[in-house]
DRENKE-297265 format. One line per 5 residues: number of its first residue (from 1); their letters; for each residue x, y negated, z of C-alpha. Coordinates in steps of 0.5 Angstrom, whole numbers, plus 2048, in hexadecimal, padded with zeros to 3 digits. Layout:
! residues N
NUM) A) X Y Z; ...
This chain:
! residues 618
1) XXXXX) 800 800 800; 803 7F9 7FE; 804 7F4 803; 7FF 7EF 802; 7FA 7F3 801
6) XXXXX) 7FC 7F6 808; 7FC 7EF 80B; 7F6 7EE 807; 7F2 7F3 80B; 7F5 7F2 812
11) XXXXX) 7F3 7EA 811; 7EC 7EC 80F; 7EC 7F1 815; 7EE 7EC 81A; 7E9 7E7 818
16) XXXXX) 7E3 7EB 819; 7E6 7EE 81F; 7E7 7E6 822; 7E0 7E4 81E; 7DC 7EA 822
21) XXXXX) 7E0 7E9 82A; 7DF 7E1 82A; 7D9 7E0 826; 7D5 7E2 82C; 7D9 7DF 831
26) XXXXX) 7DA 7D8 82D; 7D3 7D9 82D; 7D2 7DA 835; 7D7 7D4 836; 7D4 7CF 832
31) XXXXX) 7CD 7D1 834; 7CE 7D0 83B; 7D2 7CB 83B; 7CD 7C6 837; 7C8 7C9 83B
36) XXXXX) 7CC 7C7 842; 7CD 7C0 83F; 7C5 7BF 83E; 7C4 7C2 845; 7C9 7BD 848
41) XXXXX) 7C6 7B7 844; 7BF 7B9 846; 7C0 7B9 84E; 7C4 7B3 84D; 7BE 7B0 84A
46) XXXXX) 7B9 7B3 84E; 7BC 7B1 854; 7BD 7A9 851; 7B5 7A9 84F; 7B4 7AC 856
51) XXXXX) 7B8 7A7 85A; 7B5 7A1 856; 7AD 7A3 856; 7AE 7A4 85E; 7AB 7AC 85D
56) XXXXX) 7AC 7AE 864; 7A7 7A9 866; 7A2 7AD 861; 7A3 7B3 863; 7A2 7B2 86B
61) XXXXX) 79C 7B0 869; 79A 7B7 865; 795 7B3 860; 795 7B5 85A; 792 7AE 858
66) XXXXX) 798 7AB 85B; 79D 7B0 857; 79B 7B0 851; 79D 7A9 84F; 7A4 7AB 851
71) XXXXX) 7A4 7B1 84E; 7A1 7AE 847; 7A7 7AA 848; 7AC 7AE 848; 7AA 7B2 843
76) XXXXX) 7AA 7AC 83E; 7B1 7AA 841; 7B5 7B0 840; 7B0 7B3 83A; 7AE 7B9 83E
81) XXXXX) 7A9 7BE 83D; 7A6 7BF 843; 7A7 7BC 84A; 7A4 7BF 850; 7A4 7BE 857
86) XXXXX) 7A4 7C3 85C; 7A4 7C4 864; 7A9 7C8 867; 7A5 7CE 868; 7A4 7CE 860
91) XXXXX) 79E 7CA 860; 79D 7C6 85A; 79A 7BF 85C; 79A 7BC 854; 79C 7BD 84E
96) XXXXX) 79D 7B9 847; 798 7BF 843; 792 7BD 848; 78E 7C4 844; 795 7C8 848
101) XXXXX) 794 7C5 84F; 793 7CA 855; 796 7D0 857; 79C 7D2 85B; 7A4 7D3 859
106) XXXXX) 7A9 7D9 85B; 7AE 7D9 857; 7B7 7DA 859; 7B7 7D3 857; 7B2 7D0 85B
111) XXXXX) 7B5 7D4 861; 7BC 7D2 85F; 7BA 7CB 85F; 7B5 7CB 866; 7BC 7CF 869
116) XXXXX) 7C2 7CD 866; 7C0 7C5 865; 7C3 7C5 85F; 7C0 7C3 858; 7BF 7CA 854
121) XXXXX) 7BE 7CB 84D; 7BD 7D1 848; 7BB 7D3 841; 7B3 7D5 840; 7AE 7D5 839
126) XXXXX) 7A8 7D1 83A; 7A2 7D1 835; 7A8 7D5 830; 7AD 7D0 831; 7B3 7D0 834
131) XXXXX) 7B3 7CB 83B; 7B8 7C9 840; 7B4 7CA 847; 7B8 7C5 84C; 7B6 7C6 854
136) XXXXX) 7B8 7C0 858; 7B7 7BE 860; 7B4 7B8 862; 7B7 7B6 869; 7B2 7B1 86E
141) XXXXX) 7B6 7AC 871; 7B8 7AD 878; 7B8 7A8 87E; 7BF 7A8 87F; 7C5 7A3 87E
146) XXXXX) 7C9 7A7 87A; 7C8 7A3 874; 7C4 7A3 86D; 7C1 7AA 86C; 7C2 7AE 865
151) XXXXX) 7BB 7B0 863; 7BE 7B7 85E; 7C4 7B9 861; 7C3 7B7 868; 7CB 7B5 869
156) XXXXX) 7CF 7B6 86F; 7CA 7B9 874; 7C5 7BC 870; 7C4 7C1 875; 7C1 7BD 87A
161) XXXXX) 7BD 7B9 875; 7B6 7BA 873; 7B2 7BB 86C; 7AD 7B8 86A; 7AB 7BD 864
166) XXXXX) 7AE 7C0 85D; 7AE 7BE 857; 7AE 7C3 850; 7AF 7BF 849; 7AF 7C3 844
171) XXXXX) 7B3 7C1 83E; 7B3 7C3 836; 7B9 7C7 835; 7B8 7C7 82C; 7BD 7C2 82B
176) XXXXX) 7C3 7C5 82F; 7C2 7CB 82C; 7C1 7C9 825; 7C8 7C5 828; 7CB 7CB 829
181) XXXXX) 7CA 7CE 823; 7CC 7C8 81F; 7D2 7C9 823; 7D3 7D0 822; 7D2 7CF 81B
186) XXXXX) 7D7 7CA 81A; 7DD 7CE 81F; 7DB 7D5 81A; 7DC 7D0 814; 7E2 7CE 816
191) XXXXX) 7E5 7D5 818; 7E3 7D7 811; 7E6 7D2 80E; 7ED 7D3 812; 7EC 7DA 810
196) XXXXX) 7EC 7DA 809; 7F2 7D4 80A; 7F5 7D9 80E; 7F4 7DF 809; 7F6 7DA 803
201) XXXXX) 7FC 7D8 806; 7FF 7DF 808; 7FD 7E1 800; 801 7DB 7FD; 807 7DD 803
206) XXXXX) 807 7E5 801; 807 7E4 7FA; 80D 7DF 7FA; 811 7E3 7FF; 80F 7EA 7FB
211) XXXXX) 812 7E6 7F4; 818 7E5 7F9; 819 7ED 7FB; 817 7EF 7F4; 81D 7EB 7F2
216) XXXXX) 821 7ED 7F7; 820 7F4 7F6; 821 7F4 7EF; 827 7F0 7F0; 82B 7F5 7F5
221) XXXXX) 829 7FB 7EF; 82D 7F6 7EA; 833 7F6 7EF; 832 7FD 7F1; 833 7FF 7E9
226) XXXXX) 839 7FA 7E7; 83B 7F7 7ED; 83B 7F0 7E9; 838 7EA 7EC; 830 7E9 7ED
231) XXXXX) 82E 7E3 7EF; 826 7E2 7F2; 823 7DB 7F2; 822 7D9 7F8; 81A 7D8 7F9
236) XXXXX) 819 7D8 801; 81B 7D4 807; 81A 7D9 80C; 81E 7E0 80E; 81D 7E3 807
241) XXXXX) 81F 7DD 803; 826 7DD 808; 826 7E5 806; 826 7E3 7FF; 82C 7DD 800
246) XXXXX) 830 7E3 804; 82E 7E8 7FF; 831 7E3 7FA; 838 7E2 7FD; 838 7E9 7FE
251) XXXXX) 837 7EA 7F6; 83C 7E4 7F5; 842 7E7 7FA; 841 7EE 7F7; 842 7EB 7EF
256) XXXXX) 849 7E7 7F2; 84F 7E9 7F5; 851 7E2 7F8; 84C 7DC 7F9; 84F 7D6 7F7
261) XXXXX) 851 7CF 7FB; 84C 7CA 7F7; 846 7D0 7F9; 849 7D0 801; 848 7C8 801
266) XXXXX) 842 7C8 7FE; 840 7CD 803; 843 7C9 809; 840 7C3 807; 839 7C5 806
271) XXXXX) 839 7C8 80D; 834 7C4 812; 838 7C6 818; 83F 7C2 81A; 845 7C6 819
276) XXXXX) 84C 7C5 81B; 852 7C8 81A; 858 7C7 81E; 85F 7CA 81F; 862 7CD 825
281) XXXXX) 863 7C7 828; 85C 7C4 827; 85D 7BF 822; 858 7BF 81C; 85A 7C2 816
286) XXXXX) 853 7C2 812; 84C 7C0 814; 845 7C0 80F; 841 7BB 80D; 83C 7BC 813
291) XXXXX) 841 7BB 817; 843 7B4 814; 83B 7B2 813; 83A 7B3 81A; 840 7B0 81E
296) XXXXX) 840 7AA 818; 848 7AC 818; 84C 7AB 811; 850 7B1 810; 856 7AE 810
301) XXXXX) 855 7AB 817; 853 7B2 81A; 859 7B6 817; 85E 7B8 81C; 85B 7B5 822
306) XXXXX) 85A 7BA 827; 853 7BD 827; 853 7BB 82F; 853 7B4 82D; 84C 7B5 82A
311) XXXXX) 849 7B9 830; 847 7B6 836; 84A 7B8 83D; 843 7BA 83F; 83D 7BA 83A
316) XXXXX) 836 7BD 83B; 834 7C1 841; 83B 7C1 844; 83D 7C5 83D; 845 7C6 83C
321) XXXXX) 849 7C2 836; 84E 7C6 835; 84F 7CD 832; 850 7D2 839; 856 7D5 83A
326) XXXXX) 854 7DC 839; 850 7DF 834; 850 7DF 82D; 849 7DC 82C; 844 7D7 830
331) XXXXX) 83D 7D6 82D; 837 7D2 82F; 83B 7CD 833; 839 7C6 835; 83D 7C1 833
336) XXXXX) 83E 7B9 831; 841 7B7 82B; 843 7AF 82B; 841 7AB 824; 846 7A6 821
341) XXXXX) 841 7A1 825; 842 7A4 82C; 83B 7A8 82B; 83B 7AE 82F; 838 7B4 82B
346) XXXXX) 835 7BA 82F; 837 7C0 82A; 836 7C7 82B; 83D 7CA 82A; 841 7D0 828
351) XXXXX) 849 7D1 82A; 84D 7D7 826; 854 7D8 825; 856 7DA 81E; 85C 7E0 81E
356) XXXXX) 860 7E2 818; 860 7E9 819; 863 7EA 820; 861 7E8 826; 864 7E1 827
361) XXXXX) 85E 7DB 825; 861 7D7 81F; 85B 7D1 821; 855 7D0 823; 84E 7CF 81F
366) XXXXX) 848 7CB 822; 841 7CB 820; 83D 7C5 822; 835 7C4 821; 832 7BD 822
371) XXXXX) 82D 7BF 828; 82B 7B7 828; 823 7B9 825; 823 7BF 829; 824 7BB 831
376) XXXXX) 81F 7B6 82E; 81A 7BB 82D; 81B 7BE 833; 81B 7B8 837; 814 7B7 833
381) XXXXX) 811 7BD 835; 813 7BD 83D; 810 7B5 83D; 80A 7B9 839; 80A 7BF 83F
386) XXXXX) 80A 7B9 844; 805 7B5 841; 800 7BA 840; 801 7BC 847; 800 7B6 84A
391) XXXXX) 7FB 7B4 846; 7F8 7BB 849; 7F9 7B9 850; 7F6 7B1 84F; 7EF 7B4 84C
396) XXXXX) 7EF 7BA 852; 7F1 7B3 857; 7EC 7AF 854; 7E6 7B3 855; 7E7 7B5 85B
401) XXXXX) 7E8 7AE 85D; 7E2 7AC 85A; 7DD 7B0 85E; 7E0 7AD 865; 7E0 7A6 862
406) XXXXX) 7D9 7A7 85F; 7D7 7A8 867; 7DA 7A3 86A; 7D8 79D 865; 7D1 7A0 865
411) XXXXX) 7D1 7A0 86D; 7D4 799 86E; 7D0 795 869; 7CA 799 86D; 7CC 796 873
416) XXXXX) 7CF 790 871; 7C7 78E 86F; 7C4 78F 875; 7C8 78B 878; 7C8 783 879
421) XXXXX) 7CD 77E 876; 7CE 77D 87D; 7D0 784 880; 7D7 784 881; 7D7 78B 87D
426) XXXXX) 7D5 788 877; 7DC 786 876; 7E0 78D 877; 7DB 790 873; 7DB 78B 86C
431) XXXXX) 7E2 78C 86D; 7E1 795 86D; 7DD 793 868; 7E2 78F 863; 7E8 794 865
436) XXXXX) 7E3 79A 862; 7E1 797 85C; 7E8 795 85A; 7EA 79D 85C; 7E5 79E 858
441) XXXXX) 7E8 79A 852; 7EF 79E 853; 7EC 7A4 853; 7E9 7A2 84C; 7F0 7A0 849
446) XXXXX) 7F2 7A8 84C; 7ED 7AA 848; 7EE 7A6 841; 7F5 7A8 842; 7F3 7AF 843
451) XXXXX) 7EE 7AE 83D; 7E9 7B3 841; 7E4 7AD 842; 7DE 7AE 83D; 7D9 7AA 840
456) XXXXX) 7DC 7A3 83F; 7D5 79D 83E; 7D7 79A 839; 7D2 794 836; 7D2 78F 830
461) XXXXX) 7D5 788 833; 7D9 782 830; 7E0 783 831; 7E2 77D 833; 7DE 77F 839
466) XXXXX) 7E3 784 83D; 7E8 77F 83A; 7E7 77A 83D; 7E5 77E 844; 7EC 781 843
471) XXXXX) 7F0 77B 842; 7EC 778 849; 7EF 77D 84C; 7F6 77D 84A; 7F6 774 84A
476) XXXXX) 7F8 774 851; 7FE 778 850; 800 774 84A; 800 76E 84E; 805 770 854
481) XXXXX) 80A 773 84E; 809 76D 84A; 807 770 844; 802 76B 840; 7FB 76F 83E
486) XXXXX) 7F9 76D 838; 7F2 770 835; 7F0 771 82F; 7E9 773 82E; 7E6 775 827
491) XXXXX) 7DF 772 825; 7D9 776 822; 7DD 77E 823; 7D9 783 821; 7D8 787 829
496) XXXXX) 7DB 78E 82A; 7D8 794 82E; 7DD 795 833; 7DE 796 83C; 7DE 78F 83D
501) XXXXX) 7E3 791 843; 7E8 795 83F; 7E8 78F 83A; 7EA 78A 840; 7EF 78F 843
506) XXXXX) 7F3 790 83C; 7F3 788 83C; 7F5 787 844; 7FA 78D 842; 7FD 789 83C
511) XXXXX) 7FD 782 83F; 801 785 845; 806 788 841; 807 782 83D; 807 77D 844
516) XXXXX) 80D 783 846; 810 782 83F; 811 77A 841; 815 77A 848; 817 773 846
521) XXXXX) 810 770 844; 80D 76F 83D; 806 770 83A; 802 775 83A; 7FD 774 834
526) XXXXX) 7F6 779 832; 7F2 779 82C; 7ED 77C 829; 7EB 77C 822; 7E8 780 81C
531) XXXXX) 7EE 785 81A; 7F1 783 813; 7F4 78A 812; 7EE 78E 813; 7E7 78C 812
536) XXXXX) 7E2 78D 817; 7E6 78D 81C; 7E7 787 822; 7EE 786 824; 7F2 784 82B
541) XXXXX) 7F8 780 82B; 7FD 780 831; 803 77C 830; 808 77A 835; 80F 776 834
546) XXXXX) 813 77B 838; 819 77F 838; 817 784 832; 817 78B 831; 81D 78F 82E
551) XXXXX) 81C 795 828; 81D 79A 82E; 818 797 833; 813 797 82D; 812 79E 82B
556) XXXXX) 812 7A0 832; 80D 79B 835; 807 79E 835; 809 7A4 838; 806 7A6 83F
561) XXXXX) 80A 7A4 845; 810 7A1 841; 812 799 844; 817 795 844; 816 792 84A
566) XXXXX) 819 793 851; 817 799 855; 810 798 859; 80F 792 855; 80C 796 84E
571) XXXXX) 808 79D 84D; 809 79D 845; 802 79E 845; 7FF 797 843; 801 798 83B
576) XXXXX) 800 79F 83B; 7F9 79D 83E; 7F8 798 839; 7F9 79C 833; 7F5 7A2 836
581) XXXXX) 7EF 79C 837; 7F1 79A 830; 7F0 7A1 82D; 7EA 7A3 831; 7E7 79C 82D
586) XXXXX) 7E9 79E 826; 7EE 799 826; 7F5 799 825; 7FA 795 828; 801 792 825
591) XXXXX) 807 78D 828; 80B 788 825; 811 786 828; 818 782 828; 81D 782 82D
596) XXXXX) 81E 77B 831; 817 779 82D; 812 77D 830; 80D 782 82E; 805 783 82B
601) XXXXX) 801 789 82C; 7FC 789 827; 7F5 78D 829; 7F0 78F 824; 7E9 791 826
606) XXXXX) 7E3 793 822; 7DE 78E 821; 7D7 790 823; 7D4 794 81D; 7DB 798 81C
611) XXXXX) 7DC 79A 823; 7D4 79D 823; 7D5 7A1 81E; 7DC 7A4 821; 7D8 7A5 827
616) XXX) 7D2 7A8 824; 7D8 7AC 821; 7DA 7AF 827
């Protein structure tokens, strides 16, 4: 059986097996995720509407007439199929479908909501249609000084609070299931396309590979019959191609008894790794083109020098800089070459002795592979791993802090409302409220940085509004730092669809960086306008007359945790957070800088229609 047919059968079998194995799992995962999200949103909407409508008071009355207006409001607000109110024993007090009122419910979800003090949901079928039934306890107020009561979840100390009753809501799942089917169709269509593309690639790849192998087989037979040189065209750049190249070299060696000096020089000149040949005293006798290109020396400058002069005394990771005293070879040694400019180049070196037919060495051969790009890639991978870990940690910590912060903020606001302005506790409580809000904003920054905050509240707004608010906060700092603040708001700009707090944060971070770049004072200009380079976008320019930014720093300036400030004066998150906010809003940020003259950051954001289109796509 041909190799290509074997690969085709294998790929087809694997595709079928993976499809049969992953299909149910993908459907189960997508369906559960969407239904879970529908349930969470439904519970949140029921909670919000129950609180606004003061449903607990109507439940206490146990009057169908008092309850029906509230239930109908909830029905219309959350687009439910039905809403019903029950007593704790399961008796139905009121139901939006009056024809089905009355009766007693006794099911596991009701018992769990009553006994477990938590909202419960399950998937069911009603009138032949799939529905999600949400069962929530409604909490009665308790006479205590603990603060504002929570209606549905009970909050801390739920076991000691009494329930006014149970609220049950039925929400249609038809749209959610249609979404599930569409997502699955897209997933399987994409997987099918990938499989077909993979099979096509394998056919293309194997075709060239088999052609190369057929040519090698024919050439091998020719060399075996006649012993003459038989060159094979190298069609591939992989191991098969290397095999073809090796065969060609072997064939030529068999066809001749001597390799010419010109041929040897050509081989050495085309080597990718640097090569040094030194005599027994360590003086360089020959180098190849790769060595000259790497160090920027000319051949006349390097011939006759000791190779020890080109190697740093220490090197990367404490590597040696000269041939070990014992042993014929030494490979994979981290060393450092010194270039003509003084630059230290990390290399992976190999050393070997030249033997002239006897035991004594006739010199030394040194090969050196340039490791600069390799080191850079390693550093990027380490940085990427670190940022991934920090991002996960930031998201986890932020989510954990959000819950107690919400409790602190809620109770402090509730107690403050009940106290008079003259009460001595009012000022401390307002301080607690203010600091809790500040901590909450910090948590939101962490969530933005970790990319895990999805419920961003955006609104249509005038661009100049958040810019002006942000500059009002920065203005005091500019005055104390002898910086003149110039506002240049554009007139008649289209509205943007954005998160006001994040736009303010963007302006504050850019302005603070600009002020820090002008230690001796200067001018900070903030201008808004239509973008000339990107139609349909608005533009914010933050310009300073500071020290400027070097090209080296520009390449890293948006990297998280990169900072040029002293330890303790900067976290390195400011500009990376700006970059993240701009990306989340579908915009772009660029900078122009000249050392000693200043820097301008240019932020472009989509105007109303472009932003709305992007939000719809998301």
